[in-house]
Structure formats: structure tokens, C-alpha cells
C-alpha positions in Angstrom: 11.1 -55.6 101.9 10.8 -57.3 98.5 13.7 -59.6 97.4 15.4 -59.3 94.0 13.7 -62.5 92.8 10.3 -61.2 94.0 10.9 -58.0 92.1 11.8 -59.9 88.9 8.7 -62.2 89.2 6.6 -59.0 89.7 8.2 -57.6 86.6 7.3 -60.8 84.7 3.7 -60.5 85.9 3.6 -56.8 84.7 4.8 -58.0 81.3 2.1 -60.6 81.1 -0.5 -58.0 81.9 1.1 -55.4 79.5 1.3 -52.8 82.3 3.8 -50.6 80.5 4.2 -48.0 83.3 4.9 -50.8 85.9 7.3 -52.5 83.5 9.2 -49.3 82.8 9.4 -48.3 86.5 11.2 -51.6 87.2 14.4 -50.2 85.6 16.9 -47.7 87.1 15.8 -44.4 85.6 19.2 -43.5 84.1 20.2 -43.0 80.5 23.0 -45.5 80.8 20.8 -48.4 82.0 21.7 -51.2 79.6 19.5 -54.0 78.2 20.3 -56.9 75.8 17.0 -57.8 74.2 16.0 -61.2 72.9 14.7 -59.7 69.6 16.4 -58.6 66.4 18.2 -55.7 68.1 21.3 -56.3 70.1 20.7 -53.8 72.9 18.8 -50.9 74.2 20.5 -48.1 76.1 18.8 -45.7 78.5 15.5 -45.5 80.4 13.9 -43.4 77.7 14.6 -46.0 75.0 13.8 -48.9 77.3 10.4 -47.3 78.1 9.7 -46.7 74.4 10.6 -50.3 73.6 8.2 -51.7 76.2 5.5 -49.3 75.0 5.9 -50.5 71.4 6.1 -54.1 72.6 2.8 -53.7 74.6 1.2 -52.1 71.5 2.3 -54.9 69.2 0.6 -58.1 68.2 2.8 -60.1 70.6 1.3 -61.2 73.9 3.2 -63.1 76.5 1.0 -65.8 77.9 3.4 -67.4 80.3 7.0 -66.9 81.6 8.3 -69.9 83.5 11.7 -70.6 85.1 12.9 -74.0 83.9 16.5 -73.7 85.3 17.0 -71.7 88.4 16.3 -69.0 89.2 19.6 -68.5 90.9 20.1 -65.4 92.9 22.4 -63.5 95.2 21.8 -60.3 97.1 24.3 -57.9 98.6 23.6 -54.6 100.3 23.0 -52.5 97.1 23.4 -55.0 94.2 21.8 -58.3 93.4 21.6 -60.7 90.5 18.9 -63.1 89.3 19.6 -65.6 86.5 18.3 -68.8 85.0 16.6 -70.2 81.9 13.0 -69.3 81.1 10.5 -70.5 78.6 8.2 -67.8 77.1 4.8 -68.8 75.8 3.8 -66.1 73.3 0.7 -65.5 71.3 1.3 -64.0 67.9 -2.1 -63.2 66.5 -3.7 -66.6 66.6 -0.6 -68.7 66.8 1.1 -69.9 70.1 4.8 -70.3 70.2 7.3 -71.2 72.9 10.9 -70.0 73.1 13.7 -70.8 75.6 16.0 -68.1 76.7 18.8 -67.4 79.2 17.9 -64.5 81.4 20.1 -62.5 83.7 19.1 -59.4 85.7 21.5 -57.2 87.7 19.5 -55.1 90.2 20.4 -52.1 92.3 18.6 -50.6 95.2 17.0 -47.2 94.7 17.0 -44.5 97.4 14.0 -46.1 99.2 15.6 -49.6 99.2 13.5 -51.1 96.4 15.2 -53.3 93.8 15.4 -51.9 90.2 17.0 -53.4 87.1 20.3 -51.9 86.2 21.2 -54.5 83.4 19.1 -57.1 81.7 20.4 -59.8 79.4 17.9 -62.1 77.6 19.3 -64.3 74.8 19.3 -67.7 73.2 22.5 -69.5 72.2 23.4 -69.9 68.6 23.1 -73.5 67.4 26.7 -73.8 66.1 28.5 -70.5 66.3 31.9 -71.8 65.3 31.0 -74.6 62.9 32.5 -77.3 65.1 29.4 -78.3 67.1 29.7 -78.5 70.9 33.3 -78.6 72.1 32.2 -80.3 75.4 33.3 -83.9 75.0 30.9 -86.7 75.9 32.2 -89.2 78.5 
């Protein structure tokens, strides 16, 4: 049986290959599956909207070249629920330009009726540089 981390890594490979059907089938097929996207929208709710978002992504000029874990991944699995989290660097081709972006990534997975892991919630985001105007409140020793 595939682990939650193996499922997420397989999901990443499907994204790199722009396999929209495989990508979409990784999510729990419910209309309350909830995703926080890294793009200009805050969230996507429901399998129908998630699948449309991935179809539009795969049809866009964006092409993910590489997804690499640079912190973690950390993971825990229980009988029916698991989580996978860490920091990833995405290498993206936008037309003829290559860019890299660092994101926090968290996936909450749930087992389906045959025991395979599917994404119930996904959160990919980048921290704001100075959200409160006071810099980092963590004091240096």
C-alpha cells in the first residue's frame, strides 16, 4: 500500500507531466474538498472547481520543471487520516523564462474506500515579508 508521502510525490510527478486526470483524481471527490492555492486566489472549494483549476493550469503557459522538498517532508499517518508538510522550491518555466519560488506546503489526506490516500485539504503558500510592519518578532540571541 502506498504511503501518504508516496502519494504526494506521485501527485507532484503528475503535475510535472501535466496529467490533469491523474492530478484531479488525487483529491477526495467531494464538493467540500478545500484547497488554498499559491496563486492570486485565496482558495478553491470542491472537486469540480479543483479539477477545472488544474485543467486551466495545465492549459496555461506555466510549466513546472521541478518540485523539490527543501525542508521536510514531515509526515504522520493514522488509520484514515495523514498529513504531509514541508517547504518546497518550485522551478517554473513561464514561456522562455525560468523562475524559482519557495512555498510552505501542507497536505491532509484521507483514505478512500479501497484504502488509497487522497487529498482532503491542501495549503500551499508563501509568507508575507513583513505583515505587521515590525519585522520578525523572533529575537536574535
